[in-house]
C-alpha positions as CSV (number, residue, x, y, z in Angstrom):
1,M,109.3,166.8,86.3
2,S,105.9,165.9,84.8
3,N,104.0,168.9,83.1
4,R,100.7,167.6,83.9
5,D,98.2,170.5,85.1
6,P,97.9,169.9,88.9
7,M,94.1,170.6,88.5
8,R,93.6,167.4,86.8
9,A,94.4,165.6,90.2
10,T,91.6,167.4,91.9
11,G,89.0,164.6,90.9
12,V,90.6,162.3,93.5
13,F,89.0,164.5,96.0
14,R,85.6,164.3,97.5
15,Q,83.2,166.4,95.9
16,D,81.8,168.0,99.4
17,V,85.6,168.6,100.4
18,Q,86.0,170.4,97.0
19,S,82.9,172.7,97.5
20,M,84.1,173.7,101.2
21,H,85.9,176.4,102.7
22,A,88.8,176.0,104.7
23,Y,88.7,177.5,108.3
24,A,89.8,181.1,107.7
25,I,92.2,182.8,109.9
26,Q,92.4,186.5,110.0
27,P,95.6,188.5,109.4
28,S,96.0,190.4,112.5
29,A,99.6,191.7,112.3
30,G,99.8,195.2,113.8
31,M,96.1,194.9,115.2
32,V,94.6,194.9,118.8
33,K,93.4,191.2,118.0
34,L,90.3,190.7,119.6
35,D,88.7,188.1,117.3
36,A,89.8,184.7,118.8
37,M,88.6,184.4,122.4
38,E,92.1,184.6,123.5
39,N,93.5,185.5,126.7
40,P,95.7,188.7,126.3
41,H,98.0,188.2,129.2
42,R,101.3,186.5,128.8
43,L,103.3,184.7,131.3
44,P,105.5,186.8,133.7
45,P,109.1,187.1,132.3
46,E,110.5,185.0,135.3
47,L,107.9,182.1,134.5
48,Q,108.9,182.6,130.5
49,A,112.5,181.8,131.6
50,E,111.8,178.9,133.9
51,L,109.4,177.4,131.2
52,G,112.1,178.0,128.3
53,R,114.6,176.0,130.7
54,R,112.2,173.1,131.2
55,L,111.3,172.9,127.4
56,G,115.0,173.1,126.4
57,A,115.9,169.9,128.6
58,L,113.3,167.7,127.1
59,A,114.4,164.5,125.1
60,L,113.1,165.9,121.8
61,N,114.4,162.7,120.0
62,R,111.9,160.5,121.5
63,Y,108.2,160.1,120.8
64,P,106.0,161.4,124.0
65,G,105.8,159.0,126.7
66,E,105.0,158.4,130.5
67,R,104.8,162.2,130.7
68,I,101.6,162.5,128.9
69,N,99.9,160.5,131.7
70,D,101.4,162.8,134.3
71,L,99.3,165.6,132.2
72,R,96.1,163.4,132.2
73,A,96.3,163.0,136.0
74,A,97.1,166.7,136.7
75,L,94.1,167.5,134.4
76,A,91.7,165.0,136.1
77,S,92.6,166.4,139.4
78,H,92.5,170.3,138.1
79,A,89.0,169.2,136.9
80,Q,88.0,167.4,139.8
81,M,87.1,164.3,137.8
82,P,84.4,161.9,139.6
83,E,85.5,158.2,140.7
84,G,84.9,155.8,137.9
85,F,85.7,158.3,135.1
86,D,88.5,158.5,132.7
87,I,90.3,161.3,130.8
88,M,91.5,161.5,127.2
89,L,93.5,164.3,125.5
90,G,93.3,165.8,122.1
91,N,95.4,168.2,120.1
92,G,92.8,171.1,121.1
93,S,89.0,170.4,121.4
94,D,89.0,170.4,117.7
95,E,90.6,167.0,117.4
96,L,88.5,165.6,120.3
97,I,85.3,166.8,118.4
98,S,86.5,165.2,115.1
99,L,87.6,161.8,117.2
100,I,83.8,161.5,118.6
101,A,82.6,162.0,114.7
102,L,84.9,159.3,113.7
103,A,84.0,156.8,116.6
104,C,80.4,157.2,116.1
105,D,80.2,157.0,112.2
106,V,77.8,153.9,111.8
107,P,75.4,153.9,108.9
108,G,72.7,156.5,109.1
109,A,74.2,158.4,112.1
110,A,73.6,161.8,112.8
111,I,75.1,164.6,114.9
112,L,72.8,167.4,116.5
113,A,73.6,170.7,118.0
114,P,71.9,173.9,118.5
115,V,72.6,176.8,116.1
116,P,74.4,179.4,115.5
117,G,77.2,177.2,117.7
118,F,80.8,176.5,117.4
119,V,81.4,175.9,113.7
120,M,83.4,172.6,114.4
121,Y,80.3,170.4,115.5
122,A,78.9,170.7,112.0
123,M,82.6,170.5,110.1
124,S,83.3,167.4,112.0
125,A,80.4,165.5,111.0
126,Q,80.5,167.0,107.3
127,L,84.0,165.6,107.0
128,Q,83.1,162.3,108.5
129,G,80.1,161.9,106.1
130,L,77.4,162.1,109.1
131,K,74.2,163.9,108.6
132,F,74.3,167.3,110.9
133,I,71.0,168.4,112.2
134,G,71.5,172.2,113.4
135,V,68.3,173.2,115.6
136,P,67.9,176.8,115.5
137,L,68.0,178.8,119.0
138,T,65.2,181.0,120.0
139,A,65.5,184.9,118.8
140,D,67.2,185.6,122.1
141,F,69.7,182.9,121.8
142,E,68.1,180.3,124.3
143,L,67.4,176.6,123.8
144,D,64.1,176.0,121.9
145,D,63.2,172.8,124.2
146,V,60.3,171.9,121.9
147,A,62.5,172.3,118.7
148,M,65.4,170.1,120.2
149,L,63.2,167.3,121.6
150,T,61.3,167.1,118.3
151,A,64.6,166.9,116.2
152,I,65.8,164.3,118.8
153,T,62.6,162.1,118.4
154,E,63.0,162.5,114.7
155,H,66.6,162.1,114.1
156,L,67.8,159.7,117.2
157,P,71.2,161.4,116.8
158,A,74.2,159.5,117.7
159,V,75.8,162.7,119.3
160,I,74.3,165.7,120.8
161,H,76.6,168.6,121.0
162,I,75.8,171.3,123.9
163,A,78.0,174.4,124.5
164,Y,78.2,175.6,128.2
165,P,78.4,178.4,127.7
166,N,77.9,178.8,124.0
167,N,80.1,180.4,121.3
168,P,79.4,182.8,119.8
169,T,76.6,183.8,122.0
170,A,78.5,183.6,125.1
171,N,75.3,182.6,127.0
172,L,74.9,179.7,129.4
173,W,71.5,178.0,128.6
174,D,68.8,176.8,131.1
175,D,69.9,173.8,133.1
176,S,66.5,172.2,133.2
177,V,66.2,172.1,129.3
178,I,69.6,170.8,129.2
179,E,68.4,167.8,131.7
180,K,65.4,167.3,129.1
181,I,67.9,166.7,126.2
182,I,69.9,164.5,128.3
183,E,67.3,162.5,129.2
184,A,65.8,162.2,125.7
185,A,69.1,161.5,124.1
186,P,69.6,158.2,122.6
187,G,73.2,158.4,122.1
188,L,76.2,160.5,123.5
189,V,75.6,164.1,124.9
190,V,79.0,166.3,124.9
191,I,79.1,169.2,127.3
192,D,81.6,171.6,125.8
193,E,83.1,173.6,128.7
194,A,85.5,175.7,126.7
195,Y,85.0,178.9,128.3
196,Q,84.7,177.6,132.0
197,P,87.4,179.7,133.4
198,F,85.1,182.8,132.8
199,S,81.3,181.0,133.4
200,S,79.4,181.3,136.6
201,K,78.7,177.4,136.5
202,S,80.1,174.0,135.6
203,Y,78.6,170.7,134.4
204,I,81.1,168.7,136.4
205,D,79.0,168.6,139.5
206,R,76.5,166.7,137.7
207,I,78.1,164.9,135.0
208,A,78.3,161.6,137.3
209,R,74.5,161.5,137.0
210,H,74.5,160.1,133.5
211,S,76.1,157.3,131.8
212,H,76.1,158.7,128.6
213,V,77.6,162.3,129.0
214,L,80.7,163.3,128.1
215,L,82.5,166.7,129.3
216,M,85.1,168.6,127.2
217,R,87.2,171.4,127.9
218,T,90.5,173.2,126.6
219,L,93.4,175.0,127.9
220,S,93.2,177.5,125.3
221,K,90.9,179.7,127.4
222,F,92.9,179.0,130.3
223,G,95.5,180.8,128.9
224,L,97.3,178.4,126.6
225,A,95.8,178.7,123.0
226,G,99.1,178.5,121.5
227,V,99.7,175.2,123.2
228,R,96.7,173.2,121.8
229,I,95.5,170.9,124.5
230,G,91.8,169.8,124.8
231,Y,90.8,167.3,127.2
232,M,87.4,165.0,127.8
233,L,86.3,163.5,130.9
234,G,83.7,160.6,131.0
235,P,82.7,157.0,132.2
236,K,85.7,154.8,131.5
237,A,83.5,152.6,129.0
238,L,82.7,155.5,126.7
239,I,86.5,157.1,126.8
240,A,87.9,153.9,126.1
241,E,86.0,153.4,122.7
242,V,86.7,157.1,121.7
243,D,90.3,156.8,122.5
244,K,90.7,153.7,120.2
245,V,90.4,156.1,117.3
246,R,92.9,158.9,118.7
247,P,96.1,158.9,116.7
248,P,99.3,157.8,118.8
249,Y,101.3,160.4,120.0
250,N,98.8,163.2,119.3
251,I,100.0,165.3,121.9
252,S,103.4,167.0,121.6
253,I,105.8,166.5,124.4
254,L,106.7,170.3,124.4
255,N,102.7,171.2,124.6
256,C,102.5,168.6,127.5
257,E,105.4,170.1,129.4
258,A,103.7,173.6,128.8
259,A,100.6,172.5,130.1
260,L,101.8,170.7,133.2
261,F,103.9,173.9,133.8
262,A,100.8,176.2,133.8
263,L,99.0,173.7,135.9
264,E,101.8,174.2,138.7
265,H,101.0,177.7,138.4
266,T,97.0,177.9,138.3
267,D,97.2,180.8,140.6
268,V,98.7,183.1,138.0
269,F,96.1,182.0,135.4
270,A,93.2,182.3,137.7
271,A,94.3,185.6,138.3
272,Q,93.9,186.5,134.7
273,A,90.6,185.0,134.5
274,K,89.5,187.0,137.4
275,D,91.0,190.0,135.7
276,L,89.1,189.5,132.2
277,R,85.8,188.8,134.1
278,E,85.9,191.9,135.8
279,Q,87.1,193.6,132.3
280,R,83.9,191.8,130.8
281,T,81.7,193.8,133.4
282,V,83.4,197.2,132.7
283,L,82.7,196.6,128.7
284,A,79.3,195.4,129.2
285,R,78.4,198.8,131.0
286,A,80.2,200.9,128.3
287,L,78.1,199.0,125.6
288,A,74.9,199.4,127.3
289,D,75.5,203.2,126.9
290,L,76.1,203.2,123.1
291,P,73.1,204.0,121.2
292,G,72.1,201.3,118.4
293,V,74.3,198.9,120.1
294,Q,72.4,195.6,121.4
295,H,74.7,193.2,123.9
296,W,73.8,189.8,125.5
297,P,75.1,188.7,128.9
298,S,78.2,186.7,128.6
299,D,79.6,184.0,130.8
300,A,82.5,183.7,128.5
301,N,85.6,185.9,127.6
302,M,83.3,187.4,124.7
303,I,80.5,189.7,124.3
304,L,78.0,189.4,121.4
305,V,76.6,193.0,120.1
306,R,74.4,193.8,117.4
307,V,75.0,196.9,115.3
308,P,72.9,198.8,112.6
309,D,75.4,197.4,110.1
310,A,77.8,194.8,110.8
311,Q,80.2,194.8,107.7
312,K,80.4,198.6,107.8
313,T,81.1,198.6,111.6
314,F,83.7,195.7,111.2
315,D,85.4,197.3,108.3
316,G,85.7,200.7,110.2
317,M,87.3,199.0,113.2
318,K,89.7,197.2,111.3
319,S,90.7,200.5,109.8
320,R,91.2,201.9,113.0
321,G,93.4,198.8,113.9
322,V,91.1,196.9,115.9
323,L,90.1,193.1,114.7
324,V,87.0,191.7,115.9
325,K,84.9,188.9,114.6
326,N,81.9,189.5,112.1
327,V,79.7,186.8,112.6
328,S,76.5,188.2,111.0
329,K,76.8,185.9,107.8
330,M,77.1,182.6,110.1
331,H,73.3,182.2,111.0
332,A,70.1,184.5,110.1
333,L,69.8,184.9,113.9
334,L,73.2,186.6,114.0
335,A,72.1,189.4,111.5
336,N,74.4,192.1,111.9
337,C,76.1,190.7,115.0
338,L,79.6,191.0,115.8
339,R,81.7,189.1,118.4
340,L,84.0,191.2,120.9
341,T,86.8,189.2,122.6
342,V,87.5,190.6,126.1
343,G,91.0,191.9,126.4
344,T,93.0,194.2,128.6
345,S,91.6,197.3,130.0
346,D,93.7,199.5,127.5
347,E,92.7,197.0,124.6
348,N,89.0,197.1,125.5
349,A,89.1,201.0,125.6
350,Q,90.8,201.1,122.1
351,M,87.9,198.8,120.9
352,L,85.2,200.8,122.3
353,A,86.7,203.8,120.5
354,A,86.9,202.0,117.4
355,L,83.4,200.7,117.7
356,K,81.9,204.2,118.5
357,A,83.9,205.7,115.6
358,S,82.7,203.0,113.3
359,L,78.9,202.7,114.1
């Protein structure tokens, strides 16, 4: 074995990669985990057993085959995909975001998105060597239509990402402003509906009006964060181009079968989403009664709050066994903000108690 110092080999890595930080996942063992917008409900025991039998019978010795197309068809039906559209699957929405950047990486191309927003829009652009233009939201986290349209005119982005609702602010933006952005876009517009199960609106009924708009969703917020299935709908010609850069067999047969199983039991997951929407209302009312705490309306399974000292409050909650997300350093607009995932009734009660004690 060579005694060469492994640090000597780091010179082969891109300089920008060396200066980056990997996506951090907070240790959560033994904690009330309310930091990642996961569905807190598990499958009922009888469905766990039934799913186990189905997974155990799969041909794990074979690459994924036609069953993937069964999932594409099931998701197209579930999402009510318009005529003339097609669907592609990703290993979570993260992979789809990266594949869009890869497919659109032409000289001088840029990706544009409102900020603060989902970190993967900027990260995928950076990793692909594309320019990322982040356009700040207003102080109350609404789209700044003048700034967005000015940036579109100046940078002519190949891709514009619009989260509907947004992460981490949890709000739905003004539809009329979104339409202006879509009309002004010189390239693709990707509407990201990751939190659709909790949202009061969807863009699916309007997507067919436009030939340059893609709609992205995920099963993570549906209740299958561990299964890693994202999907994207759009005009067949656009999906065909992005699909060319998708790795073969990118969806595990285990993940595929688990997703198909879940779509056969949508009533179970719809009931879970309904419970979380109700819990969100209860949580928002309780937050409104806390002095020194500001919160914003939510159409997702999270609530953004501003406290007097985010780090102190985050540390205090963590010491009391409750893990939330400190987003205060993500962007200047998020100063002293925490993002609270909506959990079960018991989890929310524990979170509120920890929050009160930590302010």
